[in-house]
C-alpha positions in Angstrom: 19.3 77.2 73.1 22.1 75.3 71.3 24.0 72.7 73.5 27.3 74.4 72.8 28.3 78.1 72.1 31.7 78.7 70.7 33.3 81.7 69.0 36.7 82.8 67.6 38.3 86.2 67.4 41.5 87.3 65.7 43.3 90.5 65.4 46.4 91.9 63.6 46.5 95.1 65.6 50.1 95.9 66.7 49.0 97.2 70.2 48.6 94.2 72.4 45.7 95.6 74.6 43.7 96.8 71.6 44.3 93.5 69.8 43.2 91.2 72.6 40.2 93.4 73.4 39.1 93.2 69.7 39.7 89.4 69.6 37.8 88.7 72.8 34.9 91.0 71.8 34.5 89.3 68.4 34.8 85.8 70.0 32.1 86.5 72.6 29.9 88.0 70.0 30.2 85.1 67.6 29.5 82.7 70.5 26.5 84.8 71.7 27.8 84.6 75.2 27.9 87.0 78.1 30.2 84.6 80.1 32.3 81.8 78.8 33.3 78.6 80.6 36.6 78.1 78.8 39.1 79.8 76.5 42.1 79.1 74.4 44.5 81.8 73.1 47.6 82.1 70.9 49.7 85.1 70.2 52.8 85.9 68.2 56.2 87.0 69.3 55.4 90.7 69.0 53.0 90.4 71.9 55.4 88.5 74.2 56.2 91.6 76.3 52.6 92.2 77.3 51.4 88.6 77.6 50.0 89.4 81.1 47.6 91.9 79.5 46.4 89.1 77.1 45.6 86.9 80.0 44.0 89.6 82.2 41.8 90.8 79.3 40.6 87.3 78.5 39.7 86.6 82.1 38.0 90.0 82.5 36.2 89.8 79.2 35.0 86.2 79.3 34.7 85.3 83.0 36.0 81.9 82.1 37.2 79.4 84.8 39.5 77.5 82.5 42.2 79.1 80.3 44.9 77.6 78.2 47.2 79.2 75.6 50.7 80.1 74.5 52.9 82.0 72.2 53.3 80.8 68.6 55.0 81.6 65.3 51.6 82.3 63.9 47.9 82.0 64.5 44.6 81.0 62.7 41.0 81.9 63.2 37.9 82.9 61.2 39.4 81.5 58.0 42.5 83.7 58.3 46.1 82.6 58.7 48.7 85.0 60.0 52.2 83.6 60.0 54.2 86.8 60.4 53.9 90.0 62.3 51.7 90.8 65.3 48.6 88.6 65.8 46.4 87.3 68.6 43.6 84.8 68.4 41.1 83.5 71.0 38.5 80.8 71.2 35.8 81.0 73.8 33.1 78.4 74.6 30.4 77.2 77.0 28.3 74.1 77.1 26.5 72.2 79.8 27.7 69.0 78.2 31.4 69.8 78.6 33.6 70.0 81.7 36.9 71.7 81.4 40.0 71.8 83.7 43.1 73.8 82.9 46.4 73.7 84.7 49.8 75.3 84.4 52.4 72.7 85.1 56.1 73.0 85.7 58.5 72.0 83.0 58.9 68.5 84.7 55.2 67.8 84.1 54.4 67.3 87.8 50.6 67.2 88.2 49.9 65.9 84.7 48.2 62.8 86.0 45.8 64.9 88.0 44.6 66.8 85.1 44.3 63.6 83.0 42.2 62.0 85.8 39.8 65.0 85.8 39.5 64.8 82.0 38.6 61.2 82.2 36.1 61.6 85.1 32.9 61.9 83.1 31.4 61.7 79.7 31.7 59.8 76.6 34.3 62.1 74.9 37.5 63.4 76.3 40.7 65.2 75.2 43.9 66.5 76.7 45.3 69.6 75.0 48.9 70.3 75.8 51.3 73.3 75.1 54.8 72.7 76.3 57.6 75.3 76.0 59.5 74.2 72.9 62.8 75.6 74.2 62.8 74.5 77.8 60.7 71.4 78.2 62.2 68.0 77.3 59.6 66.7 74.9 60.9 63.1 75.1 60.4 63.1 78.8 57.0 64.7 78.4 56.0 62.0 75.9 56.9 59.4 78.4 55.0 61.1 81.1 51.9 61.4 78.9 52.1 57.7 78.1 52.5 56.8 81.8 49.9 59.3 83.4 47.4 59.9 80.5 47.3 56.4 79.0 44.8 56.2 76.1 43.4 59.6 76.8 43.4 61.4 73.4 46.3 63.9 73.6 47.0 66.7 71.1 48.9 69.9 71.1 51.9 71.8 70.0 55.2 73.2 71.2 54.9 76.9 72.3 57.4 79.0 70.4 58.2 82.5 69.1 59.0 83.9 65.6 62.4 82.3 65.7 64.4 85.3 66.8 64.4 85.1 70.6 64.2 81.5 71.5 61.6 82.3 74.1 58.0 81.0 74.5 55.3 81.8 77.1 52.5 79.6 78.4 49.2 81.2 79.7 46.8 79.8 82.2 44.5 80.7 85.1 47.6 80.7 87.4 49.5 83.3 85.3 52.0 83.7 82.5 55.1 81.6 82.6 58.0 80.1 80.6 59.7 76.7 80.9 56.2 75.4 81.6 53.3 73.3 80.2 49.8 74.7 79.7 47.2 72.0 79.8 43.5 71.9 79.2 41.4 68.8 79.8 37.9 68.5 78.2 35.3 65.8 78.8 31.7 65.3 78.5 28.8 64.2 76.2 30.7 64.8 73.0 32.8 63.2 70.2 36.4 64.0 69.7 38.3 63.0 66.5 41.9 63.7 65.8 43.6 63.7 62.3 47.3 63.9 61.4 48.6 65.0 58.0 52.1 64.7 56.7 54.1 67.2 54.7 56.4 64.5 53.2 56.0 61.4 51.1 58.3 58.3 51.2 60.8 58.0 48.3 63.0 55.0 47.4 63.1 51.8 49.5 63.3 51.7 53.3 66.8 51.1 54.8 68.2 49.2 57.7 70.4 51.1 60.1 73.5 48.9 60.3 75.7 51.3 62.3 74.8 54.2 64.5 76.1 56.1 67.5 73.9 58.3 69.6 72.0 60.5 67.1 74.5 59.7 64.2 73.5 57.5 61.2 76.8 56.0 60.2 75.7 53.2 57.9 72.6 52.2 56.0 72.4 48.7 54.6 76.1 48.3 55.3 77.0 51.4 53.2 78.0 54.9 54.4 74.9 56.7 55.2 76.1 59.9 53.7 76.6 58.3 50.3 73.1 56.8 50.4 71.6 60.2 51.3 73.5 62.0 48.5 72.4 59.4 46.0 68.7 59.8 47.0 69.0 63.6 46.8 70.5 63.4 43.3 67.7 61.0 42.2 65.3 63.7 43.1 67.2 66.4 41.3 68.6 68.2 44.3 71.8 70.0 43.4 73.1 71.2 46.8 73.2 69.9 50.4 71.0 72.9 51.3 68.4 71.7 48.9 68.6 68.2 50.5 68.5 69.6 54.0 65.3 71.5 53.1 63.5 68.8 51.3 64.9 65.3 52.1 63.9 64.1 55.6 64.1 60.9 57.5 61.0 58.8 58.4 60.9 56.5 61.4 57.9 54.1 61.5 55.8 54.1 64.7 55.3 50.3 64.5 58.6 48.6 63.9 56.9 45.2 63.3 54.7 46.6 60.5 56.6 49.6 59.2 54.7 52.3 57.4 55.7 55.7 56.3 52.2 57.3 55.7 50.0 59.5 57.9 50.3 59.1 61.6 52.4 55.8 61.2 55.6 57.8 60.6 57.7 60.3 62.6 59.6 62.6 60.3 62.9 64.2 61.4 65.3 66.6 59.6 69.0 66.4 58.8 70.6 68.3 61.7 74.2 68.2 60.5 77.2 66.0 59.6 79.6 64.2 61.9 83.2 64.7 60.7 84.7 61.8 62.7 82.3 59.1 61.3 81.2 60.9 58.1 77.7 60.2 59.4 74.4 62.1 59.4 73.1 63.8 62.5 69.4 63.1 63.0 67.5 64.2 66.1 65.8 60.9 66.8 66.7 58.1 69.3 67.0 55.4 66.6 68.6 52.0 67.1 70.8 49.8 64.9 68.8 47.3 62.9 65.7 49.5 63.0 64.2 50.8 59.8 64.4 54.3 58.3 63.0 55.7 55.0 63.8 58.9 53.1 60.9 61.4 53.0 60.5 64.1 50.4 59.0 67.4 51.7 56.7 68.5 48.9 53.8 71.0 48.8 51.7 69.1 46.3 52.0 65.9 48.4 51.1 67.9 51.5 48.0 69.4 50.0 46.8 66.0 48.8 47.4 64.4 52.2 45.6 67.3 54.0 42.6 66.5 51.8 42.9 62.8 52.7 43.1 63.5 56.4 40.2 66.0 56.6 38.0 63.5 54.6 38.9 60.6 56.9 38.6 62.5 60.2 35.3 64.2 59.1 33.8 60.8 58.2 34.7 59.5 61.7 33.0 62.4 63.3 29.7 61.5 61.6 28.4 65.0 61.6 29.4 68.6 61.5 31.9 69.8 64.0 30.9 72.4 66.6 34.5 73.6 66.9 38.1 72.7 66.3 41.7 73.2 67.1 44.4 73.0 64.5 48.1 72.7 65.3 50.4 73.2 62.3 54.1 72.9 62.0 56.1 76.2 61.7 57.6 74.7 58.5 54.1 74.4 56.8 51.7 77.1 55.8 53.2 79.8 53.5 56.7 78.4 54.1 55.6 75.2 52.5 52.9 76.1 49.9 54.2 79.5 48.9 50.7 80.9 49.7 48.6 81.3 52.8 45.4 79.6 54.0 45.7 76.4 52.1 45.0 74.0 55.0 42.1 76.2 56.2 40.6 76.2 52.8 40.8 72.4 52.6 39.1 72.1 56.0 36.3 74.5 55.1 35.6 72.8 51.7 35.1 69.4 53.3 33.6 70.3 56.8 32.0 73.7 56.3 32.4 76.9 58.2 32.6 76.5 62.0 34.7 78.0 64.8 38.3 77.0 64.5 41.4 78.2 66.3 44.9 77.3 65.2 48.6 78.0 65.7 52.0 77.4 64.1 54.2 75.6 66.7 57.6 74.2 67.2 56.4 70.5 67.1 53.1 68.7 67.3 51.6 66.2 69.8 49.1 63.5 68.8 48.4 59.8 69.5 49.4 56.8 67.4 48.7 53.2 68.4 47.4 54.5 71.7 50.6 56.3 72.7 51.4 60.0 72.6 53.9 60.9 69.9 56.0 64.0 69.1 55.5 64.8 65.4 57.2 67.4 63.2 56.3 68.7 59.7 52.7 67.7 60.4 49.4 69.2 60.9 47.1 67.9 63.7 43.4 68.7 63.5 41.1 68.1 66.6 37.4 68.1 65.9 34.7 68.4 68.7 31.0 67.6 68.2 28.7 67.9 71.2 25.9 65.4 71.3 22.3 66.5 71.5 
């Protein structure tokens, strides 16, 4: 008997009950299981009205004691990427080497420390997978809670979302189906867990000092109007309109202010959110401070594909063997919306690491660790690889 059995199922069927039955059946067959210990699930906005049926079917069809999932813009599984229309995907697993504990937390994150403590209780490997409501949960507060209550526990996840039309997301767990919540799964045991982060953007031009700012408004960079500097950088890249700039020219904030870097997990990317008429400043959703450093980041599909290959190569090398299963959290602005074609990231993963059970989703933001602290990323992909020892 293998030390771990994992399977993934995915369905495009428009009928929710038929779709989840098909996905669960295929996942259990691939895993060669009659009963699973844990399950993850993602589903698109078309299935929001019958999310309870998704939960009930997974519990009835797998017998699992730990369940964690949420709604998403799109899902991935079995080498397939579905970023529009109805879709549901499920990962089921069982291993005597892995303990799992799932919990549905309120939006304020109360109880997070209890789940983190269980995940750290035993084993050489551990991970905390987190799916907060993108619309109702304060991700800055959640980040602070993760840092305080799950210190140095590998954290990864994504913001639960919909297809962008309703502004509603749902979280799924053993306790039920809820909104304004945080679905959490802790895994620990005799396994190795490696997390990789890939960027969609590359730095362009020289970094700048923020010489004047107010709240979330960049007023001056290097003593000059921030708007002027932004326009000049956009023109240097051949961008003819503000809309082009808003789509392609982002802002990068280094994780380590003492040794600023704008590559990989060392940089947090944020978009231009608007203009402030009073100050003629740039509105950027990030709590920056005067005299800190910011760099311009160019959103580019060729750069993204190269960086994806770099990340997969590095995280695969750290794993020191073939993964048994994986989770992949991709930004809603990546996938076909970035590359102009589907399945790019999955193809990169398969070419380097082979064919293995992988479940993924397109979310509102991404969560991962950098310098031992949980961070909220955007425009990134976060790959979590699991390899069971023995």
